[in-house]
TINU-28485 format. One record per residue (C-alpha): x, y, z; residue in one letter. Coordinates in steps of 0.5 Angstrom, whole numbers, plus 500, padded with zeros to 3 digits. Example, Ala and Ser with C-alpha at 12.3 -4.5 7.8 and 13.67 -1.06 7.14 Angstrom:
! residues 2
ATOM;px;py;pz;residuo
ATOM;525;491;516;A
ATOM;527;498;514;S
END
This chain:
! residues 574
ATOM;px;py;pz;residuo
ATOM;390;988;366;M
ATOM;395;985;361;T
ATOM;400;980;364;T
ATOM;407;978;360;S
ATOM;413;974;362;P
ATOM;418;979;366;P
ATOM;424;981;363;S
ATOM;428;983;369;G
ATOM;432;979;374;P
ATOM;429;971;374;H
ATOM;431;970;381;V
ATOM;427;974;386;L
ATOM;427;973;393;R
ATOM;422;975;399;F
ATOM;423;974;406;G
ATOM;425;968;406;T
ATOM;424;965;400;F
ATOM;427;965;393;E
ATOM;423;964;386;A
ATOM;428;962;380;D
ATOM;423;964;374;L
ATOM;428;960;369;H
ATOM;428;953;373;S
ATOM;421;953;376;G
ATOM;423;952;383;E
ATOM;421;955;390;L
ATOM;427;955;395;R
ATOM;427;957;403;K
ATOM;432;958;406;N
ATOM;436;954;400;G
ATOM;433;949;400;L
ATOM;427;947;395;R
ATOM;420;946;397;V
ATOM;416;942;393;R
ATOM;411;946;388;L
ATOM;408;943;382;P
ATOM;408;947;376;E
ATOM;401;950;376;Q
ATOM;401;953;382;P
ATOM;408;956;381;F
ATOM;406;959;374;Q
ATOM;400;962;379;L
ATOM;406;964;383;L
ATOM;410;967;377;T
ATOM;404;971;374;I
ATOM;404;975;382;L
ATOM;411;977;382;L
ATOM;410;980;375;E
ATOM;406;985;378;H
ATOM;407;986;386;P
ATOM;402;989;390;G
ATOM;397;989;384;Q
ATOM;391;986;383;M
ATOM;391;980;378;V
ATOM;384;979;375;T
ATOM;381;972;375;R
ATOM;380;972;367;E
ATOM;388;974;367;D
ATOM;390;968;370;L
ATOM;385;964;366;Q
ATOM;388;967;360;K
ATOM;396;965;362;R
ATOM;394;958;366;L
ATOM;388;955;362;W
ATOM;390;958;355;P
ATOM;384;957;349;D
ATOM;380;953;354;G
ATOM;384;947;354;T
ATOM;382;947;363;F
ATOM;374;946;363;V
ATOM;373;947;370;D
ATOM;377;953;372;F
ATOM;374;955;378;E
ATOM;376;949;382;Q
ATOM;383;949;378;G
ATOM;384;956;381;L
ATOM;383;955;387;N
ATOM;386;948;387;A
ATOM;392;953;385;A
ATOM;392;958;390;V
ATOM;391;953;396;K
ATOM;398;950;394;R
ATOM;401;956;393;L
ATOM;399;958;400;R
ATOM;401;951;403;E
ATOM;408;952;399;A
ATOM;409;959;402;L
ATOM;406;957;410;E
ATOM;401;963;408;D
ATOM;393;963;410;S
ATOM;386;965;407;A
ATOM;385;968;413;E
ATOM;392;972;415;S
ATOM;394;972;409;P
ATOM;402;975;409;G
ATOM;404;974;401;L
ATOM;398;972;398;I
ATOM;391;976;398;E
ATOM;385;974;396;T
ATOM;381;980;392;V
ATOM;373;977;393;P
ATOM;369;975;386;R
ATOM;375;979;383;R
ATOM;382;977;383;G
ATOM;389;976;388;Y
ATOM;395;980;390;R
ATOM;402;979;391;F
ATOM;404;983;397;M
ATOM;411;982;399;G
ATOM;416;985;398;T
ATOM;421;983;392;L
ATOM;429;984;392;A
ATOM;433;981;386;A
ATOM;438;977;387;S
ATOM;445;980;385;P
ATOM;447;978;378;R
ATOM;453;973;378;R
ATOM;454;967;374;I
ATOM;448;962;376;E
ATOM;449;957;370;S
ATOM;455;953;367;L
ATOM;457;948;362;A
ATOM;463;944;362;V
ATOM;465;941;355;L
ATOM;468;936;353;P
ATOM;475;935;356;L
ATOM;480;934;350;A
ATOM;484;927;350;N
ATOM;491;929;349;L
ATOM;493;922;350;S
ATOM;495;920;343;G
ATOM;491;914;344;D
ATOM;484;913;342;P
ATOM;482;908;348;E
ATOM;482;914;352;Q
ATOM;477;917;350;E
ATOM;473;913;355;Y
ATOM;478;916;360;F
ATOM;476;923;357;A
ATOM;469;923;357;E
ATOM;468;920;364;G
ATOM;473;925;367;L
ATOM;468;930;364;T
ATOM;462;927;366;E
ATOM;464;926;373;A
ATOM;467;934;373;L
ATOM;459;936;372;I
ATOM;456;931;377;M
ATOM;461;934;382;T
ATOM;459;941;380;L
ATOM;453;939;380;A
ATOM;453;939;387;K
ATOM;454;946;388;I
ATOM;447;948;390;G
ATOM;447;956;387;A
ATOM;449;953;380;L
ATOM;445;950;375;R
ATOM;450;946;370;V
ATOM;448;943;364;L
ATOM;449;934;364;S
ATOM;453;931;360;R
ATOM;448;930;353;T
ATOM;448;936;352;S
ATOM;455;938;354;A
ATOM;458;932;349;M
ATOM;454;935;343;R
ATOM;459;939;343;Y
ATOM;465;935;342;K
ATOM;470;937;336;N
ATOM;466;943;335;T
ATOM;468;949;331;D
ATOM;463;954;334;K
ATOM;465;959;339;N
ATOM;464;960;346;L
ATOM;458;965;345;P
ATOM;455;962;341;Q
ATOM;455;955;345;I
ATOM;452;959;351;A
ATOM;447;962;347;R
ATOM;445;955;345;E
ATOM;445;952;351;L
ATOM;442;958;356;N
ATOM;448;959;361;V
ATOM;453;963;364;D
ATOM;460;960;363;A
ATOM;464;955;360;V
ATOM;469;950;362;V
ATOM;474;947;358;E
ATOM;480;943;358;G
ATOM;484;938;356;T
ATOM;487;931;359;V
ATOM;492;927;359;Q
ATOM;494;920;362;R
ATOM;500;916;363;S
ATOM;500;910;366;G
ATOM;497;912;373;D
ATOM;498;919;373;R
ATOM;493;924;370;V
ATOM;494;931;368;R
ATOM;488;936;367;I
ATOM;488;943;365;S
ATOM;482;947;365;A
ATOM;479;954;364;Q
ATOM;473;958;366;L
ATOM;470;963;361;L
ATOM;465;968;362;H
ATOM;461;966;356;A
ATOM;457;972;353;A
ATOM;463;975;352;T
ATOM;469;970;352;D
ATOM;472;973;358;T
ATOM;477;969;361;H
ATOM;476;968;369;L
ATOM;481;963;372;W
ATOM;485;956;369;A
ATOM;489;952;373;E
ATOM;493;945;371;T
ATOM;493;939;376;Y
ATOM;498;933;376;D
ATOM;496;928;380;R
ATOM;497;920;382;D
ATOM;490;917;379;L
ATOM;489;913;385;R
ATOM;487;920;387;D
ATOM;482;922;381;V
ATOM;476;923;386;L
ATOM;479;928;391;A
ATOM;481;932;384;L
ATOM;475;932;382;E
ATOM;473;935;388;S
ATOM;478;940;388;E
ATOM;478;942;381;V
ATOM;470;943;383;A
ATOM;472;947;389;R
ATOM;476;952;385;D
ATOM;471;953;380;I
ATOM;465;955;385;A
ATOM;471;959;388;E
ATOM;473;963;380;G
ATOM;465;965;379;I
ATOM;466;967;386;R
ATOM;460;962;388;V
ATOM;459;962;396;K
ATOM;459;953;398;L
ATOM;454;954;404;T
ATOM;455;948;409;P
ATOM;451;944;406;I
ATOM;455;944;399;D
ATOM;461;943;403;Q
ATOM;458;937;406;A
ATOM;455;934;399;R
ATOM;463;934;396;F
ATOM;465;929;403;G
ATOM;471;926;404;E
ATOM;474;923;397;A
ATOM;477;916;398;R
ATOM;482;914;394;P
ATOM;480;908;388;V
ATOM;484;903;385;D
ATOM;486;906;378;P
ATOM;484;899;374;E
ATOM;476;901;377;A
ATOM;476;908;376;Y
ATOM;478;907;369;E
ATOM;473;901;367;A
ATOM;467;905;371;Y
ATOM;467;911;365;P
ATOM;467;905;360;K
ATOM;461;903;363;G
ATOM;458;909;364;C
ATOM;460;910;356;Y
ATOM;456;904;354;H
ATOM;451;905;359;S
ATOM;449;912;356;N
ATOM;448;908;349;R
ATOM;442;903;352;R
ATOM;439;899;351;P
ATOM;443;897;345;V
ATOM;449;897;349;E
ATOM;448;895;356;T
ATOM;450;888;356;A
ATOM;457;892;355;K
ATOM;456;897;360;A
ATOM;454;891;365;I
ATOM;461;888;363;E
ATOM;465;894;365;C
ATOM;461;896;372;F
ATOM;463;889;374;Q
ATOM;470;889;372;E
ATOM;470;896;376;S
ATOM;467;892;382;M
ATOM;472;886;382;A
ATOM;478;891;382;K
ATOM;475;896;387;D
ATOM;469;893;392;P
ATOM;468;899;395;T
ATOM;467;903;389;Y
ATOM;460;905;390;V
ATOM;459;908;384;A
ATOM;460;902;379;A
ATOM;454;898;384;Y
ATOM;450;904;382;A
ATOM;452;904;375;G
ATOM;450;896;375;L
ATOM;444;897;378;A
ATOM;441;902;374;D
ATOM;443;897;368;C
ATOM;439;891;371;F
ATOM;434;895;373;S
ATOM;433;898;365;A
ATOM;434;891;362;L
ATOM;427;890;366;N
ATOM;424;896;364;A
ATOM;425;895;357;F
ATOM;423;888;358;G
ATOM;429;885;356;V
ATOM;430;880;361;L
ATOM;427;877;367;S
ATOM;426;879;373;P
ATOM;430;874;377;S
ATOM;435;876;372;E
ATOM;434;884;373;S
ATOM;430;887;377;V
ATOM;432;883;383;V
ATOM;440;883;382;K
ATOM;439;891;382;A
ATOM;435;891;388;K
ATOM;441;887;392;A
ATOM;446;892;389;L
ATOM;442;898;390;A
ATOM;441;897;397;Q
ATOM;449;896;398;K
ATOM;450;902;394;A
ATOM;448;907;400;P
ATOM;450;903;406;E
ATOM;457;905;403;M
ATOM;456;912;401;D
ATOM;450;915;404;Y
ATOM;451;922;400;G
ATOM;451;919;394;S
ATOM;446;921;389;A
ATOM;447;916;385;E
ATOM;446;911;389;A
ATOM;439;914;392;H
ATOM;436;914;385;V
ATOM;438;907;384;S
ATOM;435;905;390;L
ATOM;428;909;389;A
ATOM;428;906;382;Y
ATOM;430;899;384;A
ATOM;425;898;390;T
ATOM;419;901;385;M
ATOM;420;896;380;F
ATOM;422;890;385;C
ATOM;417;891;391;D
ATOM;412;896;389;Y
ATOM;414;900;395;D
ATOM;413;906;392;F
ATOM;413;911;398;L
ATOM;420;908;400;T
ATOM;422;910;393;A
ATOM;419;918;393;E
ATOM;423;918;400;R
ATOM;429;915;395;E
ATOM;428;920;390;F
ATOM;427;926;394;E
ATOM;433;924;399;R
ATOM;437;924;392;A
ATOM;435;930;389;I
ATOM;436;933;396;E
ATOM;443;931;396;L
ATOM;444;934;389;N
ATOM;439;938;387;P
ATOM;442;939;379;Q
ATOM;443;931;378;Y
ATOM;438;930;372;A
ATOM;437;923;372;T
ATOM;434;924;379;A
ATOM;429;930;377;H
ATOM;428;925;371;R
ATOM;426;918;374;L
ATOM;423;922;380;F
ATOM;419;925;374;G
ATOM;417;918;371;F
ATOM;415;915;378;Y
ATOM;410;922;379;L
ATOM;407;920;372;G
ATOM;406;912;373;V
ATOM;403;914;380;M
ATOM;397;919;377;G
ATOM;401;926;379;H
ATOM;401;929;372;Y
ATOM;402;936;374;E
ATOM;408;935;379;E
ATOM;411;930;374;S
ATOM;411;935;368;Y
ATOM;414;939;373;A
ATOM;420;935;374;E
ATOM;421;933;367;M
ATOM;421;939;365;R
ATOM;427;940;371;R
ATOM;431;935;367;A
ATOM;431;937;361;I
ATOM;432;945;363;R
ATOM;439;941;365;L
ATOM;440;936;360;D
ATOM;436;940;355;P
ATOM;439;936;348;F
ATOM;437;928;351;S
ATOM;433;925;347;S
ATOM;432;920;352;L
ATOM;429;926;357;F
ATOM;424;929;352;H
ATOM;422;921;350;S
ATOM;420;921;357;F
ATOM;416;927;358;L
ATOM;413;925;351;A
ATOM;410;918;355;F
ATOM;408;922;361;I
ATOM;403;926;357;Y
ATOM;401;919;354;L
ATOM;399;916;361;Y
ATOM;395;923;362;A
ATOM;391;922;356;R
ATOM;394;927;352;R
ATOM;395;923;346;Y
ATOM;397;930;341;D
ATOM;401;933;346;Q
ATOM;404;926;346;A
ATOM;405;926;339;V
ATOM;408;933;338;E
ATOM;413;932;343;Q
ATOM;415;925;340;C
ATOM;416;929;333;I
ATOM;420;934;336;K
ATOM;425;929;340;T
ATOM;426;925;333;L
ATOM;428;932;330;Q
ATOM;433;932;335;L
ATOM;435;925;335;D
ATOM;432;921;328;P
ATOM;435;915;332;N
ATOM;431;915;338;S
ATOM;427;908;339;G
ATOM;424;910;345;V
ATOM;421;916;342;A
ATOM;419;912;336;Q
ATOM;416;907;341;A
ATOM;412;912;343;C
ATOM;410;916;337;L
ATOM;408;909;335;A
ATOM;404;907;342;W
ATOM;401;915;341;A
ATOM;398;914;334;Y
ATOM;395;907;336;R
ATOM;392;910;342;C
ATOM;389;915;337;K
ATOM;386;910;333;S
ATOM;390;912;328;Q
ATOM;393;905;327;Y
ATOM;397;905;319;Q
ATOM;400;911;322;A
ATOM;403;907;329;A
ATOM;404;900;325;I
ATOM;408;904;320;A
ATOM;412;907;326;A
ATOM;414;900;330;W
ATOM;420;898;325;P
ATOM;425;904;327;K
ATOM;423;903;335;A
ATOM;426;895;333;V
ATOM;431;897;331;E
ATOM;433;900;337;F
ATOM;431;896;342;W
ATOM;432;889;343;P
ATOM;429;883;346;G
ATOM;422;881;345;T
ATOM;418;887;347;T
ATOM;417;890;339;P
ATOM;413;883;338;L
ATOM;409;885;344;V
ATOM;407;892;341;W
ATOM;406;889;334;F
ATOM;401;884;336;A
ATOM;397;889;341;E
ATOM;397;894;335;T
ATOM;395;890;330;Y
ATOM;390;888;335;G
ATOM;387;894;337;A
ATOM;386;896;329;A
ATOM;382;890;328;G
ATOM;387;884;325;Y
ATOM;386;879;330;R
ATOM;389;874;326;D
ATOM;395;877;325;E
ATOM;395;878;332;T
ATOM;393;871;334;Y
ATOM;399;869;330;K
ATOM;405;874;334;I
ATOM;401;871;340;L
ATOM;404;864;338;E
ATOM;410;867;335;Q
ATOM;411;870;343;L
ATOM;409;863;345;N
ATOM;415;860;342;Q
ATOM;420;865;343;L
ATOM;418;865;351;S
ATOM;422;858;351;K
ATOM;428;861;350;E
ATOM;428;869;351;R
ATOM;424;873;356;Y
ATOM;417;875;354;V
ATOM;414;880;359;T
ATOM;407;877;362;P
ATOM;404;884;363;Y
ATOM;405;885;356;G
ATOM;401;879;353;V
ATOM;395;881;358;G
ATOM;396;888;355;R
ATOM;395;884;348;I
ATOM;390;880;351;Y
ATOM;385;886;353;A
ATOM;386;890;346;T
ATOM;382;884;344;L
ATOM;377;884;349;G
ATOM;379;877;352;E
ATOM;378;880;360;K
ATOM;379;872;363;E
ATOM;386;872;359;E
ATOM;388;878;361;S
ATOM;387;878;368;L
ATOM;390;872;369;Q
ATOM;397;874;365;W
ATOM;397;880;370;L
ATOM;397;875;375;E
ATOM;402;872;372;T
ATOM;406;879;372;A
ATOM;404;881;378;Y
ATOM;407;875;382;Q
ATOM;415;875;377;Q
ATOM;415;882;379;R
ATOM;415;883;371;A
ATOM;417;889;367;G
ATOM;412;894;366;W
ATOM;408;892;371;M
ATOM;409;899;374;V
ATOM;404;902;368;L
ATOM;398;899;371;L
ATOM;395;904;374;K
ATOM;396;910;369;V
ATOM;396;904;362;D
ATOM;391;906;357;P
ATOM;391;899;354;C
ATOM;387;897;360;F
ATOM;381;903;361;D
ATOM;376;898;358;D
ATOM;378;892;364;L
ATOM;379;898;369;R
ATOM;373;898;373;P
ATOM;373;890;374;D
ATOM;373;888;381;P
ATOM;378;884;380;R
ATOM;383;889;377;F
ATOM;382;893;382;Q
ATOM;384;888;388;H
ATOM;390;888;383;L
ATOM;392;895;384;M
ATOM;391;895;392;Q
ATOM;396;889;393;R
ATOM;401;894;389;M
ATOM;400;898;394;N
ATOM;399;904;389;F
ATOM;397;910;393;P
ATOM;392;914;391;P
END
């Protein structure tokens, strides 16, 4: 039998389950069921041929092409087992997945295609009609807020801001934009700010045909802007005839008034935060200003917590200056608004880096995705979490979900490259980095991952050549650590020790993560020094320590009982 991708509807229902072949998601009664990518691919193949046996040979060709997986029997059996668990099916009394002994598998359920409807949309950047260039922040912030509000509707796939912002001031027509973004509908409009009044005009168009579906103008006091965002989202849902479930209604919640000056500072913070790490300091100032104007504005707390967590992750600030503050802020955010997906993501990320409480972090990520299944950042950071825990297949699935929601985000593509690197798939990491740099030549994160992947492939000259571009877009002392580690791996020991001395002097004025120094000594083969620096990093809750389980730089040190004891103290789950 020859298997090929389906050409029919991409959402298929069977019983209480629904498989979205585009998003790679399995849902039961509208709620997402966690299923790694490979078992979902197996389900997809079986759904392509309902009632027909798909041979084990065909499954091997589709799931493990070109002999990329040597233990096929074990891999297929594991995928079938995970799929049956997700479908609440059994091998002994199958209702959906039947085993044909020694030959293959058959899908036994009854399929029903979902009715054709608008299932995906993009919100193009709202045009600023205020005549004041400073209000570009406000227009961009409203665009992002509307995207986030619409993304709470479980039946919609809403493209994230990074992808939408590519079309600011574009001369492309709607059908062309729709094809590039792979969406069914587009929202476009304008915003005009005058004092404490705001006017939003929005229209909804069927993208493929450029057909007008709905339009409305809203004129409100700026204090009511949060309620306005929910109102516009509900009207758009009605315009595309998406039925809001009780869960969707609860996600909108009751929007409270917000101080106009606090709201104005918040989108400025988002603007700079989206350009981190270079503009993180400006983002922090804006979020702090927003909190000062309105101490109950939960979004500002989450935004500020994310900035501090990022500065720790980037190795720019010490833990006491970054992740400890992030944890305190992140704990307050869900207390003020338990229904905020952003708040739960901030708490998950801070808990992971500050407390090494990985199980709590996982629960918080899952809660965030439950509250807002279309929140791309939640999928990205959950994917990163799964990757550093060593759950690579699940990590790939989450990363790809994030990229489907924000296909033009270089940060999202870079994170996928890092997961390939942690999984020792260095060729795929290099390929993904090159693809990302074609999308965004100025991505310091992608450039750093590319250099690291070259170093892991023992292509040292290529790695050394790649670092300067990463340095340009990465503040702090981190690039020096990378340089030293790469020189050490390449055998340039004198150059490595010179940089170590330089880092020692810099540490008196600026933060140098001891984890990075431990990596340098591990590369030099100096085991005792490396373990001492890792112990210091553990005590300080230093940046990058969450990579300890998967970092290739410590592969030679990994069997040491002291290293294993450190792993146990960090509470890494099996």
